[in-house]
mmCIF file of the N, C-alpha and C atoms, coordinates in Angstrom:
data_MODEL
# 
_entry.id   MODEL 
# 
loop_
_atom_site.group_PDB 
_atom_site.id 
_atom_site.type_symbol 
_atom_site.label_atom_id 
_atom_site.label_alt_id 
_atom_site.label_comp_id 
_atom_site.label_asym_id 
_atom_site.label_entity_id 
_atom_site.label_seq_id 
_atom_site.pdbx_PDB_ins_code 
_atom_site.Cartn_x 
_atom_site.Cartn_y 
_atom_site.Cartn_z 
_atom_site.occupancy 
_atom_site.B_iso_or_equiv 
_atom_site.pdbx_formal_charge 
_atom_site.auth_seq_id 
_atom_site.auth_comp_id 
_atom_site.auth_asym_id 
_atom_site.auth_atom_id 
_atom_site.pdbx_PDB_model_num 
ATOM 1   N N  . MET A 1 1  ? -18.885 -23.124 -2.997  1.00 0.00 ? 1  MET A N  1 
ATOM 2   C CA . MET A 1 1  ? -18.880 -22.095 -1.977  1.00 0.00 ? 1  MET A CA 1 
ATOM 3   C C  . MET A 1 1  ? -17.440 -21.621 -1.770  1.00 0.00 ? 1  MET A C  1 
ATOM 4   N N  . THR A 1 2  ? -17.241 -20.338 -1.797  1.00 0.00 ? 2  THR A N  1 
ATOM 5   C CA . THR A 1 2  ? -15.922 -19.750 -1.603  1.00 0.00 ? 2  THR A CA 1 
ATOM 6   C C  . THR A 1 2  ? -15.876 -19.008 -0.272  1.00 0.00 ? 2  THR A C  1 
ATOM 7   N N  . VAL A 1 3  ? -14.868 -19.320 0.514   1.00 0.00 ? 3  VAL A N  1 
ATOM 8   C CA . VAL A 1 3  ? -14.673 -18.654 1.794   1.00 0.00 ? 3  VAL A CA 1 
ATOM 9   C C  . VAL A 1 3  ? -13.390 -17.840 1.692   1.00 0.00 ? 3  VAL A C  1 
ATOM 10  N N  . SER A 1 4  ? -13.472 -16.577 2.063   1.00 0.00 ? 4  SER A N  1 
ATOM 11  C CA . SER A 1 4  ? -12.311 -15.703 1.997   1.00 0.00 ? 4  SER A CA 1 
ATOM 12  C C  . SER A 1 4  ? -11.931 -15.261 3.407   1.00 0.00 ? 4  SER A C  1 
ATOM 13  N N  . LEU A 1 5  ? -10.757 -15.690 3.853   1.00 0.00 ? 5  LEU A N  1 
ATOM 14  C CA . LEU A 1 5  ? -10.262 -15.312 5.174   1.00 0.00 ? 5  LEU A CA 1 
ATOM 15  C C  . LEU A 1 5  ? -8.938  -14.581 5.021   1.00 0.00 ? 5  LEU A C  1 
ATOM 16  N N  . PRO A 1 6  ? -8.737  -13.538 5.800   1.00 0.00 ? 6  PRO A N  1 
ATOM 17  C CA . PRO A 1 6  ? -7.422  -12.878 5.769   1.00 0.00 ? 6  PRO A CA 1 
ATOM 18  C C  . PRO A 1 6  ? -6.341  -13.841 6.272   1.00 0.00 ? 6  PRO A C  1 
ATOM 19  N N  . LEU A 1 7  ? -5.146  -13.703 5.719   1.00 0.00 ? 7  LEU A N  1 
ATOM 20  C CA . LEU A 1 7  ? -4.033  -14.572 6.095   1.00 0.00 ? 7  LEU A CA 1 
ATOM 21  C C  . LEU A 1 7  ? -3.717  -14.461 7.580   1.00 0.00 ? 7  LEU A C  1 
ATOM 22  N N  . VAL A 1 8  ? -3.904  -13.293 8.145   1.00 0.00 ? 8  VAL A N  1 
ATOM 23  C CA . VAL A 1 8  ? -3.610  -13.092 9.567   1.00 0.00 ? 8  VAL A CA 1 
ATOM 24  C C  . VAL A 1 8  ? -4.516  -13.965 10.430  1.00 0.00 ? 8  VAL A C  1 
ATOM 25  N N  . VAL A 1 9  ? -5.772  -14.100 10.034  1.00 0.00 ? 9  VAL A N  1 
ATOM 26  C CA . VAL A 1 9  ? -6.714  -14.936 10.786  1.00 0.00 ? 9  VAL A CA 1 
ATOM 27  C C  . VAL A 1 9  ? -6.293  -16.401 10.706  1.00 0.00 ? 9  VAL A C  1 
ATOM 28  N N  . VAL A 1 10 ? -5.936  -16.850 9.528   1.00 0.00 ? 10 VAL A N  1 
ATOM 29  C CA . VAL A 1 10 ? -5.514  -18.242 9.351   1.00 0.00 ? 10 VAL A CA 1 
ATOM 30  C C  . VAL A 1 10 ? -4.252  -18.535 10.160  1.00 0.00 ? 10 VAL A C  1 
ATOM 31  N N  . LEU A 1 11 ? -3.267  -17.647 10.075  1.00 0.00 ? 11 LEU A N  1 
ATOM 32  C CA . LEU A 1 11 ? -2.037  -17.849 10.838  1.00 0.00 ? 11 LEU A CA 1 
ATOM 33  C C  . LEU A 1 11 ? -2.287  -17.769 12.344  1.00 0.00 ? 11 LEU A C  1 
ATOM 34  N N  . GLY A 1 12 ? -3.197  -16.900 12.744  1.00 0.00 ? 12 GLY A N  1 
ATOM 35  C CA . GLY A 1 12 ? -3.551  -16.806 14.161  1.00 0.00 ? 12 GLY A CA 1 
ATOM 36  C C  . GLY A 1 12 ? -4.183  -18.092 14.669  1.00 0.00 ? 12 GLY A C  1 
ATOM 37  N N  . LEU A 1 13 ? -5.048  -18.704 13.867  1.00 0.00 ? 13 LEU A N  1 
ATOM 38  C CA . LEU A 1 13 ? -5.670  -19.973 14.258  1.00 0.00 ? 13 LEU A CA 1 
ATOM 39  C C  . LEU A 1 13 ? -4.642  -21.099 14.326  1.00 0.00 ? 13 LEU A C  1 
ATOM 40  N N  . ILE A 1 14 ? -3.707  -21.100 13.393  1.00 0.00 ? 14 ILE A N  1 
ATOM 41  C CA . ILE A 1 14 ? -2.646  -22.114 13.423  1.00 0.00 ? 14 ILE A CA 1 
ATOM 42  C C  . ILE A 1 14 ? -1.775  -21.928 14.657  1.00 0.00 ? 14 ILE A C  1 
ATOM 43  N N  . ALA A 1 15 ? -1.433  -20.678 14.975  1.00 0.00 ? 15 ALA A N  1 
ATOM 44  C CA . ALA A 1 15 ? -0.613  -20.403 16.162  1.00 0.00 ? 15 ALA A CA 1 
ATOM 45  C C  . ALA A 1 15 ? -1.356  -20.790 17.431  1.00 0.00 ? 15 ALA A C  1 
ATOM 46  N N  . TRP A 1 16 ? -2.641  -20.470 17.499  1.00 0.00 ? 16 TRP A N  1 
ATOM 47  C CA . TRP A 1 16 ? -3.440  -20.836 18.673  1.00 0.00 ? 16 TRP A CA 1 
ATOM 48  C C  . TRP A 1 16 ? -3.487  -22.355 18.837  1.00 0.00 ? 16 TRP A C  1 
ATOM 49  N N  . GLY A 1 17 ? -3.699  -23.063 17.726  1.00 0.00 ? 17 GLY A N  1 
ATOM 50  C CA . GLY A 1 17 ? -3.736  -24.525 17.784  1.00 0.00 ? 17 GLY A CA 1 
ATOM 51  C C  . GLY A 1 17 ? -2.399  -25.112 18.214  1.00 0.00 ? 17 GLY A C  1 
ATOM 52  N N  . ALA A 1 18 ? -1.305  -24.511 17.738  1.00 0.00 ? 18 ALA A N  1 
ATOM 53  C CA . ALA A 1 18 ? 0.019   -25.004 18.126  1.00 0.00 ? 18 ALA A CA 1 
ATOM 54  C C  . ALA A 1 18 ? 0.266   -24.800 19.613  1.00 0.00 ? 18 ALA A C  1 
ATOM 55  N N  . VAL A 1 19 ? -0.152  -23.660 20.139  1.00 0.00 ? 19 VAL A N  1 
ATOM 56  C CA . VAL A 1 19 ? 0.025   -23.395 21.568  1.00 0.00 ? 19 VAL A CA 1 
ATOM 57  C C  . VAL A 1 19 ? -0.878  -24.300 22.392  1.00 0.00 ? 19 VAL A C  1 
ATOM 58  N N  . LYS A 1 20 ? -2.112  -24.439 21.970  1.00 0.00 ? 20 LYS A N  1 
ATOM 59  C CA . LYS A 1 20 ? -3.109  -25.191 22.742  1.00 0.00 ? 20 LYS A CA 1 
ATOM 60  C C  . LYS A 1 20 ? -2.860  -26.702 22.701  1.00 0.00 ? 20 LYS A C  1 
ATOM 61  N N  . PHE A 1 21 ? -2.627  -27.247 21.510  1.00 0.00 ? 21 PHE A N  1 
ATOM 62  C CA . PHE A 1 21 ? -2.609  -28.691 21.362  1.00 0.00 ? 21 PHE A CA 1 
ATOM 63  C C  . PHE A 1 21 ? -1.214  -29.306 21.248  1.00 0.00 ? 21 PHE A C  1 
ATOM 64  N N  . LEU A 1 22 ? -0.245  -28.553 20.763  1.00 0.00 ? 22 LEU A N  1 
ATOM 65  C CA . LEU A 1 22 ? 1.096   -29.100 20.587  1.00 0.00 ? 22 LEU A CA 1 
ATOM 66  C C  . LEU A 1 22 ? 2.056   -28.678 21.690  1.00 0.00 ? 22 LEU A C  1 
ATOM 67  N N  . GLY A 1 23 ? 1.631   -27.774 22.546  1.00 0.00 ? 23 GLY A N  1 
ATOM 68  C CA . GLY A 1 23 ? 2.476   -27.349 23.654  1.00 0.00 ? 23 GLY A CA 1 
ATOM 69  C C  . GLY A 1 23 ? 3.582   -26.393 23.252  1.00 0.00 ? 23 GLY A C  1 
ATOM 70  N N  . VAL A 1 24 ? 3.417   -25.702 22.133  1.00 0.00 ? 24 VAL A N  1 
ATOM 71  C CA . VAL A 1 24 ? 4.416   -24.722 21.708  1.00 0.00 ? 24 VAL A CA 1 
ATOM 72  C C  . VAL A 1 24 ? 4.334   -23.518 22.644  1.00 0.00 ? 24 VAL A C  1 
ATOM 73  N N  . ARG A 1 25 ? 5.482   -23.015 23.043  1.00 0.00 ? 25 ARG A N  1 
ATOM 74  C CA . ARG A 1 25 ? 5.517   -21.867 23.949  1.00 0.00 ? 25 ARG A CA 1 
ATOM 75  C C  . ARG A 1 25 ? 5.106   -20.592 23.211  1.00 0.00 ? 25 ARG A C  1 
ATOM 76  N N  . ILE A 1 26 ? 4.440   -19.692 23.901  1.00 0.00 ? 26 ILE A N  1 
ATOM 77  C CA . ILE A 1 26 ? 3.977   -18.443 23.298  1.00 0.00 ? 26 ILE A CA 1 
ATOM 78  C C  . ILE A 1 26 ? 5.161   -17.591 22.851  1.00 0.00 ? 26 ILE A C  1 
ATOM 79  N N  . TRP A 1 27 ? 6.246   -17.596 23.619  1.00 0.00 ? 27 TRP A N  1 
ATOM 80  C CA . TRP A 1 27 ? 7.407   -16.791 23.223  1.00 0.00 ? 27 TRP A CA 1 
ATOM 81  C C  . TRP A 1 27 ? 7.972   -17.256 21.889  1.00 0.00 ? 27 TRP A C  1 
ATOM 82  N N  . LEU A 1 28 ? 7.875   -18.557 21.604  1.00 0.00 ? 28 LEU A N  1 
ATOM 83  C CA . LEU A 1 28 ? 8.366   -19.076 20.335  1.00 0.00 ? 28 LEU A CA 1 
ATOM 84  C C  . LEU A 1 28 ? 7.507   -18.583 19.168  1.00 0.00 ? 28 LEU A C  1 
ATOM 85  N N  . VAL A 1 29 ? 6.209   -18.524 19.378  1.00 0.00 ? 29 VAL A N  1 
ATOM 86  C CA . VAL A 1 29 ? 5.306   -17.991 18.359  1.00 0.00 ? 29 VAL A CA 1 
ATOM 87  C C  . VAL A 1 29 ? 5.636   -16.529 18.079  1.00 0.00 ? 29 VAL A C  1 
ATOM 88  N N  . VAL A 1 30 ? 5.897   -15.768 19.125  1.00 0.00 ? 30 VAL A N  1 
ATOM 89  C CA . VAL A 1 30 ? 6.232   -14.351 18.969  1.00 0.00 ? 30 VAL A CA 1 
ATOM 90  C C  . VAL A 1 30 ? 7.562   -14.193 18.229  1.00 0.00 ? 30 VAL A C  1 
ATOM 91  N N  . VAL A 1 31 ? 8.553   -15.006 18.574  1.00 0.00 ? 31 VAL A N  1 
ATOM 92  C CA . VAL A 1 31 ? 9.859   -14.933 17.910  1.00 0.00 ? 31 VAL A CA 1 
ATOM 93  C C  . VAL A 1 31 ? 9.726   -15.272 16.419  1.00 0.00 ? 31 VAL A C  1 
ATOM 94  N N  . ILE A 1 32 ? 8.956   -16.288 16.086  1.00 0.00 ? 32 ILE A N  1 
ATOM 95  C CA . ILE A 1 32 ? 8.752   -16.660 14.680  1.00 0.00 ? 32 ILE A CA 1 
ATOM 96  C C  . ILE A 1 32 ? 8.046   -15.536 13.927  1.00 0.00 ? 32 ILE A C  1 
ATOM 97  N N  . ALA A 1 33 ? 7.047   -14.919 14.539  1.00 0.00 ? 33 ALA A N  1 
ATOM 98  C CA . ALA A 1 33 ? 6.347   -13.810 13.888  1.00 0.00 ? 33 ALA A CA 1 
ATOM 99  C C  . ALA A 1 33 ? 7.286   -12.622 13.662  1.00 0.00 ? 33 ALA A C  1 
ATOM 100 N N  . LEU A 1 34 ? 8.082   -12.292 14.665  1.00 0.00 ? 34 LEU A N  1 
ATOM 101 C CA . LEU A 1 34 ? 9.031   -11.187 14.512  1.00 0.00 ? 34 LEU A CA 1 
ATOM 102 C C  . LEU A 1 34 ? 10.087  -11.497 13.455  1.00 0.00 ? 34 LEU A C  1 
ATOM 103 N N  . PHE A 1 35 ? 10.539  -12.744 13.375  1.00 0.00 ? 35 PHE A N  1 
ATOM 104 C CA . PHE A 1 35 ? 11.499  -13.135 12.356  1.00 0.00 ? 35 PHE A CA 1 
ATOM 105 C C  . PHE A 1 35 ? 10.891  -13.002 10.963  1.00 0.00 ? 35 PHE A C  1 
ATOM 106 N N  . GLY A 1 36 ? 9.599   -13.284 10.838  1.00 0.00 ? 36 GLY A N  1 
ATOM 107 C CA . GLY A 1 36 ? 8.909   -13.101 9.557   1.00 0.00 ? 36 GLY A CA 1 
ATOM 108 C C  . GLY A 1 36 ? 8.885   -11.646 9.139   1.00 0.00 ? 36 GLY A C  1 
ATOM 109 N N  . PHE A 1 37 ? 8.631   -10.753 10.081  1.00 0.00 ? 37 PHE A N  1 
ATOM 110 C CA . PHE A 1 37 ? 8.664   -9.326  9.768   1.00 0.00 ? 37 PHE A CA 1 
ATOM 111 C C  . PHE A 1 37 ? 10.076  -8.882  9.397   1.00 0.00 ? 37 PHE A C  1 
ATOM 112 N N  . TYR A 1 38 ? 11.077  -9.447  10.057  1.00 0.00 ? 38 TYR A N  1 
ATOM 113 C CA . TYR A 1 38 ? 12.464  -9.122  9.731   1.00 0.00 ? 38 TYR A CA 1 
ATOM 114 C C  . TYR A 1 38 ? 12.803  -9.592  8.310   1.00 0.00 ? 38 TYR A C  1 
ATOM 115 N N  . LEU A 1 39 ? 12.386  -10.795 7.953   1.00 0.00 ? 39 LEU A N  1 
ATOM 116 C CA . LEU A 1 39 ? 12.652  -11.316 6.614   1.00 0.00 ? 39 LEU A CA 1 
ATOM 117 C C  . LEU A 1 39 ? 11.978  -10.488 5.530   1.00 0.00 ? 39 LEU A C  1 
ATOM 118 N N  . ALA A 1 40 ? 10.836  -9.905  5.840   1.00 0.00 ? 40 ALA A N  1 
ATOM 119 C CA . ALA A 1 40 ? 10.104  -9.113  4.854   1.00 0.00 ? 40 ALA A CA 1 
ATOM 120 C C  . ALA A 1 40 ? 10.878  -7.863  4.450   1.00 0.00 ? 40 ALA A C  1 
ATOM 121 N N  . ASP A 1 41 ? 11.870  -7.476  5.249   1.00 0.00 ? 41 ASP A N  1 
ATOM 122 C CA . ASP A 1 41 ? 12.646  -6.272  4.959   1.00 0.00 ? 41 ASP A CA 1 
ATOM 123 C C  . ASP A 1 41 ? 14.035  -6.594  4.408   1.00 0.00 ? 41 ASP A C  1 
ATOM 124 N N  . THR A 1 42 ? 14.254  -7.838  3.962   1.00 0.00 ? 42 THR A N  1 
ATOM 125 C CA . THR A 1 42 ? 15.558  -8.228  3.432   1.00 0.00 ? 42 THR A CA 1 
ATOM 126 C C  . THR A 1 42 ? 15.462  -8.486  1.932   1.00 0.00 ? 42 THR A C  1 
ATOM 127 N N  . PHE A 1 43 ? 16.589  -8.834  1.334   1.00 0.00 ? 43 PHE A N  1 
ATOM 128 C CA . PHE A 1 43 ? 16.625  -9.138  -0.091  1.00 0.00 ? 43 PHE A CA 1 
ATOM 129 C C  . PHE A 1 43 ? 15.900  -10.449 -0.413  1.00 0.00 ? 43 PHE A C  1 
ATOM 130 N N  . LEU A 1 44 ? 15.576  -11.247 0.596   1.00 0.00 ? 44 LEU A N  1 
ATOM 131 C CA . LEU A 1 44 ? 14.874  -12.513 0.368   1.00 0.00 ? 44 LEU A CA 1 
ATOM 132 C C  . LEU A 1 44 ? 13.372  -12.329 0.169   1.00 0.00 ? 44 LEU A C  1 
ATOM 133 N N  . ALA A 1 45 ? 12.843  -11.154 0.479   1.00 0.00 ? 45 ALA A N  1 
ATOM 134 C CA . ALA A 1 45 ? 11.402  -10.922 0.412   1.00 0.00 ? 45 ALA A CA 1 
ATOM 135 C C  . ALA A 1 45 ? 10.807  -11.215 -0.972  1.00 0.00 ? 45 ALA A C  1 
ATOM 136 N N  . PRO A 1 46 ? 11.402  -10.753 -2.079  1.00 0.00 ? 46 PRO A N  1 
ATOM 137 C CA . PRO A 1 46 ? 10.813  -11.076 -3.389  1.00 0.00 ? 46 PRO A CA 1 
ATOM 138 C C  . PRO A 1 46 ? 10.788  -12.579 -3.679  1.00 0.00 ? 46 PRO A C  1 
ATOM 139 N N  . ALA A 1 47 ? 11.818  -13.296 -3.273  1.00 0.00 ? 47 ALA A N  1 
ATOM 140 C CA . ALA A 1 47 ? 11.841  -14.744 -3.500  1.00 0.00 ? 47 ALA A CA 1 
ATOM 141 C C  . ALA A 1 47 ? 10.774  -15.446 -2.668  1.00 0.00 ? 47 ALA A C  1 
ATOM 142 N N  . ILE A 1 48 ? 10.606  -15.016 -1.427  1.00 0.00 ? 48 ILE A N  1 
ATOM 143 C CA . ILE A 1 48 ? 9.582   -15.600 -0.563  1.00 0.00 ? 48 ILE A CA 1 
ATOM 144 C C  . ILE A 1 48 ? 8.198   -15.301 -1.128  1.00 0.00 ? 48 ILE A C  1 
ATOM 145 N N  . ASP A 1 49 ? 7.995   -14.066 -1.594  1.00 0.00 ? 49 ASP A N  1 
ATOM 146 C CA . ASP A 1 49 ? 6.702   -13.673 -2.151  1.00 0.00 ? 49 ASP A CA 1 
ATOM 147 C C  . ASP A 1 49 ? 6.363   -14.485 -3.393  1.00 0.00 ? 49 ASP A C  1 
ATOM 148 N N  . SER A 1 50 ? 7.306   -14.603 -4.328  1.00 0.00 ? 50 SER A N  1 
ATOM 149 C CA . SER A 1 50 ? 7.015   -15.354 -5.550  1.00 0.00 ? 50 SER A CA 1 
ATOM 150 C C  . SER A 1 50 ? 6.831   -16.840 -5.254  1.00 0.00 ? 50 SER A C  1 
ATOM 151 N N  . GLY A 1 51 ? 7.608   -17.371 -4.325  1.00 0.00 ? 51 GLY A N  1 
ATOM 152 C CA . GLY A 1 51 ? 7.446   -18.777 -3.949  1.00 0.00 ? 51 GLY A CA 1 
ATOM 153 C C  . GLY A 1 51 ? 6.096   -19.047 -3.316  1.00 0.00 ? 51 GLY A C  1 
ATOM 154 N N  . THR A 1 52 ? 5.649   -18.128 -2.476  1.00 0.00 ? 52 THR A N  1 
ATOM 155 C CA . THR A 1 52 ? 4.339   -18.270 -1.851  1.00 0.00 ? 52 THR A CA 1 
ATOM 156 C C  . THR A 1 52 ? 3.224   -18.186 -2.887  1.00 0.00 ? 52 THR A C  1 
ATOM 157 N N  . ARG A 1 53 ? 3.329   -17.219 -3.788  1.00 0.00 ? 53 ARG A N  1 
ATOM 158 C CA . ARG A 1 53 ? 2.305   -17.076 -4.835  1.00 0.00 ? 53 ARG A CA 1 
ATOM 159 C C  . ARG A 1 53 ? 2.254   -18.304 -5.744  1.00 0.00 ? 53 ARG A C  1 
ATOM 160 N N  . ASN A 1 54 ? 3.420   -18.819 -6.125  1.00 0.00 ? 54 ASN A N  1 
ATOM 161 C CA . ASN A 1 54 ? 3.446   -20.018 -6.965  1.00 0.00 ? 54 ASN A CA 1 
ATOM 162 C C  . ASN A 1 54 ? 2.872   -21.226 -6.236  1.00 0.00 ? 54 ASN A C  1 
ATOM 163 N N  . GLY A 1 55 ? 3.183   -21.357 -4.955  1.00 0.00 ? 55 GLY A N  1 
ATOM 164 C CA . GLY A 1 55 ? 2.629   -22.453 -4.168  1.00 0.00 ? 55 GLY A CA 1 
ATOM 165 C C  . GLY A 1 55 ? 1.122   -22.392 -4.073  1.00 0.00 ? 55 GLY A C  1 
ATOM 166 N N  . VAL A 1 56 ? 0.588   -21.202 -3.876  1.00 0.00 ? 56 VAL A N  1 
ATOM 167 C CA . VAL A 1 56 ? -0.872  -21.035 -3.806  1.00 0.00 ? 56 VAL A CA 1 
ATOM 168 C C  . VAL A 1 56 ? -1.503  -21.367 -5.154  1.00 0.00 ? 56 VAL A C  1 
ATOM 169 N N  . GLN A 1 57 ? -0.865  -20.955 -6.246  1.00 0.00 ? 57 GLN A N  1 
ATOM 170 C CA . GLN A 1 57 ? -1.398  -21.262 -7.571  1.00 0.00 ? 57 GLN A CA 1 
ATOM 171 C C  . GLN A 1 57 ? -1.381  -22.763 -7.835  1.00 0.00 ? 57 GLN A C  1 
ATOM 172 N N  . VAL A 1 58 ? -0.353  -23.456 -7.399  1.00 0.00 ? 58 VAL A N  1 
ATOM 173 C CA . VAL A 1 58 ? -0.295  -24.900 -7.591  1.00 0.00 ? 58 VAL A CA 1 
ATOM 174 C C  . VAL A 1 58 ? -1.395  -25.583 -6.801  1.00 0.00 ? 58 VAL A C  1 
ATOM 175 N N  . ILE A 1 59 ? -1.573  -25.152 -5.549  1.00 0.00 ? 59 ILE A N  1 
ATOM 176 C CA . ILE A 1 59 ? -2.606  -25.761 -4.708  1.00 0.00 ? 59 ILE A CA 1 
ATOM 177 C C  . ILE A 1 59 ? -4.003  -25.482 -5.271  1.00 0.00 ? 59 ILE A C  1 
ATOM 178 N N  . ASN A 1 60 ? -4.211  -24.271 -5.757  1.00 0.00 ? 60 ASN A N  1 
ATOM 179 C CA . ASN A 1 60 ? -5.522  -23.915 -6.318  1.00 0.00 ? 60 ASN A CA 1 
ATOM 180 C C  . ASN A 1 60 ? -5.732  -24.475 -7.718  1.00 0.00 ? 60 ASN A C  1 
ATOM 181 N N  . GLY A 1 61 ? -4.686  -24.948 -8.347  1.00 0.00 ? 61 GLY A N  1 
ATOM 182 C CA . GLY A 1 61 ? -4.798  -25.487 -9.700  1.00 0.00 ? 61 GLY A CA 1 
ATOM 183 C C  . GLY A 1 61 ? -4.941  -24.412 -10.762 1.00 0.00 ? 61 GLY A C  1 
ATOM 184 N N  . THR A 1 62 ? -4.410  -23.205 -10.482 1.00 0.00 ? 62 THR A N  1 
ATOM 185 C CA . THR A 1 62 ? -4.538  -22.098 -11.438 1.00 0.00 ? 62 THR A CA 1 
ATOM 186 C C  . THR A 1 62 ? -3.220  -21.740 -12.088 1.00 0.00 ? 62 THR A C  1 
ATOM 187 N N  . HIS A 1 63 ? -2.195  -22.593 -11.943 1.00 0.00 ? 63 HIS A N  1 
ATOM 188 C CA . HIS A 1 63 ? -0.893  -22.286 -12.547 1.00 0.00 ? 63 HIS A CA 1 
ATOM 189 C C  . HIS A 1 63 ? -0.930  -22.566 -14.045 1.00 0.00 ? 63 HIS A C  1 
ATOM 190 N N  . ASP A 1 64 ? -0.056  -21.878 -14.758 1.00 0.00 ? 64 ASP A N  1 
ATOM 191 C CA . ASP A 1 64 ? -0.030  -22.047 -16.216 1.00 0.00 ? 64 ASP A CA 1 
ATOM 192 C C  . ASP A 1 64 ? 0.887   -23.150 -16.640 1.00 0.00 ? 64 ASP A C  1 
# 
């Protein structure tokens, strides 16, 4: 069985769990999200993208 969830939903559930169960402040979640958007517009974005894709391939067992 394959379940397909958008990344935003998964990250939202992780953020909700962190706020609810770990006591993380909501402002910290917002700051981390905004920092992610800031990083997406820098020269580090291609490295982050390729690293994320390679990590997903390793976890899924589809790497060459």
